N, C-alpha and C positions, 0 to 999 in steps of 0.2 A: 856214838860216833866220837872218835878221838880228834883232838885238835889238828893232828897231822892230816887226817882224812879230810877234815873241813878245808884246810889250807890247800890240799891237792885238788879238791873239787872246785874251789874258788879260782885257783890259778888256771885250771883246765878251761872253765867257761870264759874267763877273761881273755885267754889266748885264742880259743876257738871261736867264740861268738862275737867278741868285741875287738878281736885282732890286736890286742895289746901285747907288746913284746915281752917275753919272759924275763929278760934281763932288767926290765924296769920294775919288776915286782918285788920290792923289798918291803919288810914289815912297816917301815916308816915312810913308804912312798905315799904321797898325798893323792887321794882319789882324783880330784879335779886337776890340780896343777901338774903332778908328775905322770899320772896315768891317762889324763885327758878324758876322763869320764864326764859326760855332760848330762843334762836332764833327759834327753832322749835315750841315752845309754842306760840311765837309771831305770827307766820304764822296762827295758829289756831285762835288767838285773832282777827287778821285782818278780817278773814272770819266771825267770830261771831259778831263783832262790826258792820260790814256791814249789816248783816241780822237783827240784833237787833235794831240798831239805824239809819240805812239807809244812811250811808256815808262811804267813803273809808278813811282809815288812810293813811296819807302821811308820810313816814319815816322821811323826813326832819323836819316835825313839831313835831316829837317825841324825838328829840335829847336832850331836856331839861327835859323830863319826867322821873323822877327817882322813885317816890313813888306812891302808890295806890291813894292817894289824888290828886296828880298832874294828874294822868291818868283820874280820874273822872272829874277834872277841864277841861281837854282837851275835853273830850266827851261833857261836858255841853256847852262848847264854840261852838263846831261843831253843836250840836243839836239846839242851840239857833239861829245860823245863818240860819238854814233851816226853822225855824218857822216864 
């Protein structure tokens, strides 16, 4: 899966499932502050990522993830390990 495909899937579920406005989704957008993702949203994201990308998010691996770009980087790393 390419980086572009990952970004498209992430943006799609953020707009459809979490109702985040597309125009807020820049690579440097902070997940909590700019996109308004809270701990309840994160539970939904864990389930969506598992269904969409086929791996479980480990909370300890997400400690340094602050922006949308970093989140996509994390997914890209995990998907790359599976292939």
